[in-house]
C-alpha positions in Angstrom: 0.2 0.1 -0.1 1.2 3.8 -0.7 1.6 5.7 2.2 -0.1 8.9 1.8 -0.1 12.5 3.8 -2.6 14.6 4.8 -2.1 18.5 6.7 -4.3 18.6 9.1 -5.2 21.9 11.4 -4.4 20.9 15.0 -7.3 21.7 16.5 -9.1 18.9 15.1 -6.4 16.4 15.4 -7.0 13.3 18.5 -6.1 13.8 21.7 -3.5 10.9 21.4 -1.8 12.4 18.8 -1.9 16.1 20.2 -0.4 14.2 23.2 2.2 12.2 21.3 3.5 15.4 20.3 4.1 16.5 22.9 6.3 13.7 24.0 8.5 13.8 21.4 9.1 17.3 22.5 9.8 16.8 26.0 12.1 13.9 25.2 14.0 16.0 22.0 14.4 18.9 24.5 15.5 16.5 27.4 12.2 17.4 29.7 12.1 14.0 30.1 14.6 11.4 30.4 12.3 8.2 29.5 9.3 7.6 27.1 7.8 6.2 30.5 8.5 9.7 32.0 7.2 11.4 29.2 3.9 9.9 28.9 2.9 9.7 32.2 3.8 13.4 32.7 1.1 14.4 29.9 -1.3 11.8 30.4 -0.9 9.1 27.5 -0.4 5.5 27.4 3.1 4.1 26.3 0.9 1.8 24.1 -1.1 4.9 22.4 2.9 6.6 22.6 4.4 3.7 20.3 1.3 3.5 18.0 1.5 7.0 17.1 5.0 8.0 17.6 6.5 6.8 13.8 3.1 8.6 11.7 3.3 11.8 13.3 6.0 15.0 12.9 5.3 18.8 13.2 5.2 20.1 10.0 8.2 22.7 10.4 10.6 19.5 11.6 9.4 17.6 8.1 10.3 21.0 6.3 14.0 20.6 7.7 14.5 16.7 6.5 14.1 16.8 2.8 16.4 17.6 -0.5 16.1 20.5 -2.6 17.0 21.0 -6.0 17.8 24.6 -6.9 18.5 25.8 -10.5 20.8 28.9 -11.0 21.9 31.1 -13.9 25.3 32.1 -13.1 27.9 34.4 -14.5 30.9 32.8 -16.0 33.1 34.5 -13.6 36.2 32.6 -11.8 34.4 31.9 -8.0 31.2 32.8 -8.3 29.8 28.8 -8.0 32.4 28.6 -5.5 30.7 31.1 -3.6 27.3 29.3 -4.0 28.5 26.1 -2.7 30.4 28.4 0.2 27.4 29.6 1.4 25.7 26.5 1.6 27.8 25.1 3.4 28.4 28.0 5.9 24.5 27.5 6.5 25.1 23.6 7.3 23.1 22.5 3.9 25.0 19.7 2.1 25.5 19.8 -1.8 24.9 16.2 -3.1 25.1 16.6 -6.5 26.2 19.8 -8.9 25.1 19.8 -13.0 27.0 22.6 -14.8 26.5 23.2 -18.1 28.9 24.9 -20.4 28.5 28.6 -20.4 26.5 30.5 -23.5 26.8 33.9 -23.6 28.3 34.7 -20.7 26.4 32.5 -18.6 26.5 28.8 -17.7 22.9 26.9 -15.7 24.1 24.8 -12.9 21.9 22.7 -10.8 22.5 21.6 -7.3 20.8 19.1 -5.8 21.3 20.2 -1.6 20.5 17.9 1.8 18.7 20.7 4.2 18.0 18.3 7.3 20.2 20.7 9.4 20.5 23.7 7.9 20.4 26.7 10.7 18.5 29.2 7.8 14.7 28.6 6.3 14.9 27.3 2.2 13.5 31.3 1.8 16.6 32.8 3.1 18.7 30.5 1.5 17.1 31.0 -1.8 17.6 35.1 -1.1 21.2 35.3 0.1 22.2 33.0 -3.2 20.6 35.4 -4.8 22.0 38.3 -3.6 25.7 37.0 -4.4 27.7 38.5 -7.5 27.2 37.2 -10.1 23.9 35.1 -9.4 21.6 36.1 -12.0 18.8 33.5 -11.3 17.9 31.3 -8.6 14.6 28.9 -7.6 13.9 25.7 -6.3 12.6 23.1 -9.1 12.6 19.9 -7.0 11.6 19.2 -3.3 12.1 15.3 -2.2 
């Protein structure tokens, strides 16, 4: 069976789902040392927690665990691609692939795939900072996975 995903407004989620999210948050922040301690504090059974824990995530957490493909138009000058790659690395992005066309009329199309799981900035901020680099004519997201 194919997995399907839905975006659901928080106020209509069942209580057990909301408490599962609370337990995961408590464990992540170190507010509880064990699952047993956390479920007791929020009033959830351990079996309910284990039933839902691998299927519920805040949208912001899923947003940070993905590979993004960015297409850019770069001027054909020394060091511009290096500046882009340094910017991505400086924000804790991990460049997975780089594809560059041969420059035509002074411009090269470059496509990079970036693992954004550990990035310190949001994707929109990364794109804006890439666009501000000298020699970058265009930058846009063409895929997310």
